[in-house]
C-alpha positions, 0 to 999 in steps of 0.5 A: 837612191843609188844607181845601177846605170852609172851614167852621170849627166853634165849640167847643160846636157838633156837626157833622152830615155826610151824604154819599152816597158812591156806593161808599166804596171809590172815594171815596178815589181822588179828591182830597183823599181820595186822600191819606188812605190809605183812612183814615176817621179822617183823612177825618172829621178833615178834615171836622171831623165829629162825627156822619157818615153815608154812604149807598151804601157798596156793601160786604159782610160780607167788607169791612166790617171795613175801615170798621167799625173807626175810631179814636176813633169808634163805627161803626154799619153796615147792609148788604143781607141778600141783594144784595151790594155794593148800598146800605148806610148807615153812621153814625159817632159821634166819641168825645171825651175824657172831659174834653170837655164834649160827651163825655157828651152824645154817648155813644150809649146805644142803636142800631137797624138799620132803621126798623121795629123788627122786626129781631132781635138776640141778648140773653141768648142769645135773639133779640129784636126792638128793639120788643119789648125797651125796654132796646135799642129806641129807641121810636116803634113805635106804630101804624107802618103795617106791611105784609106785606113790612115786614121787607123794608124793613129788609133792604136796608141803608137805615137806622141809628138811634142815640140820644144821651145828650142825648135826641136821636135821629139817623136816617141813611137812604138812601131808595129812589129807584125808578130803574127807574120801576116801579109796584112800585118806587114802592109800595115807596118810598112804604111806606118813606117812610110808615114813616120819617115816622111813626116820626119823628112818634112819637119827637117825641110821646115827647118826643125831638128828632130829626135826620133826615139822608141821601139822601131821594131826594125834591126838596122844592120846584120850585127843587130840581130843574133838570129840573122847571124846564126842563119848565116852561120856567122860566129862572133868571136870578138865582140869588139871587132865589128869593123873587121867582122863587117868588112870580112862579111860585107856581102852578107851585111849588104844582103841583110839590108837588101833582102826583099823579105826585110823591106822595113830594114831598107826603109830605115837605112834610107833614112840614115846618114850613117848607113853602111850603104853609101847610096843611102847615107848620102840622102839620109838625115838621121844619126843613130846616137848609140852607134855614133858613140859606141862605134861599129866595133861594138857587137852584141849591142842588143836591146830586146831578148826572148824571155820564153827562151831565156836568151838574155843571160847569153845575150842572144837578142836584137836591137830594135830600140833607138834614139835617132837625131837629125844630122845638125844635132850630131855634134851635140851628142855627148853620151849614148848607150844601152842599159841591159843591166836594168831589168823589168821588161824584155827590152832594156832602156836606151839613153842619149845625153844631148848638149843644149849649150848655146841653144836658144829658144825659137818660140819667144812667147813666154806664156806657153799654154799647156797643149790640149794633149797633155794628159791632165787635160785630155783625160780630165785628170784634174777632176776627182778620181772615183777610186780616190773616194775610197781612200782614207781621208777622202770624200767617203770613209767606210768607218764613218757613220752612215748619217755622216757619210750621207750629210757629207755627200749631200753637202758636196752635191748640193751646189749642182743638185739642190734637192739632194738633201730632201732626197736623202731625208725622204729616203731616210723617212721611208726606211724608218717607216719600213723598219717600223712596219717590220718591227710591228710584224715581228712582234705580232709573229712573236706573240702568235708563237708564244700563244701557240706554245702556251696552248700546246702546254695546256693540252698536255 
């Protein structure tokens, strides 16, 4: 299949991709995905991705099977516990051939749903939280800023965390946006970011490298938000002169980050080792991979646009989607960019090619049991989907004769319900008796009608 992104990947590189799809079902109605028959496997091959995260899946438990079983990939999907068809994050990891040198490095050894570690999974017949069981928990729970509603942060389907055998932890997230602009929404948003960033720092302190990717819903700099530039009455005349632009308007650049109405912007910059604010950069631990490759000279590098205002054609948008890596991985960044030419959402994909040359597996156990959070296990996707029963060649076909259908159902269910055949037989006999009674009744009524007609004819 031809490509529209035009980015070739070197053999020893691992490609990370993040994409807020704004509804995975609608994604496949847009070119080039419309030619892929709703196949995530084809989509991932088209993008040449190894670790892919989608945000705003907008699916529920009834439809998760369609996206949770992907050829040659492990699937990790979190969806809201209450609000259906909202939010949702998926992370898919390509399964390579055992002969591939990268195969052992990309094995998923652990996986978590949420950022708090408080959610529970069944282990040995008992429910246990990730943070309380080191055999399933990834770590980094020390001194997390929990609040009374900590578990609520993980109930909206916003975060997936996986640990690879090479010791890299990948965090896929869809951070709250507070689109309603309420005080309550902003507090919830800051709690989420505070927990997320503390977890990243804890993992780094444990000696693990981190890739944080997704829709962070924060513009890190003034040059990343067209609306803020317009409000400051700053006009970009040269889209390749970012350094000169920021130097000229440094007060506005610093003011954007320190603005008390943009606390989340400051929180993000405090995590960045490449922040334009030196005091933040000194304590930062994350590198913005896209900005690292593209440089600060590149302006208008937006990843989301207002579809109602049709602002994409004029490139009036914001940069909210990122792939961050801890500083030790900076030297391994080979390529990173945005793909604004790929349609299907109000966001565009972002990718990172990371060199895995001379990386060794930290976890030496070759068995690697599949984590309980893998979609096939979490959502019981290995069992027959009820909708598959109505497909041609499946357990039931409406073109078959009713008795054949009855016999096939009885045969399949006989192991668990040995009396099912007699149940159908008794039900069938009762139906035959009822039909017999109906036929006798109909014949009686027909005879009575004929007698009445004959009597009427005689009287005339």
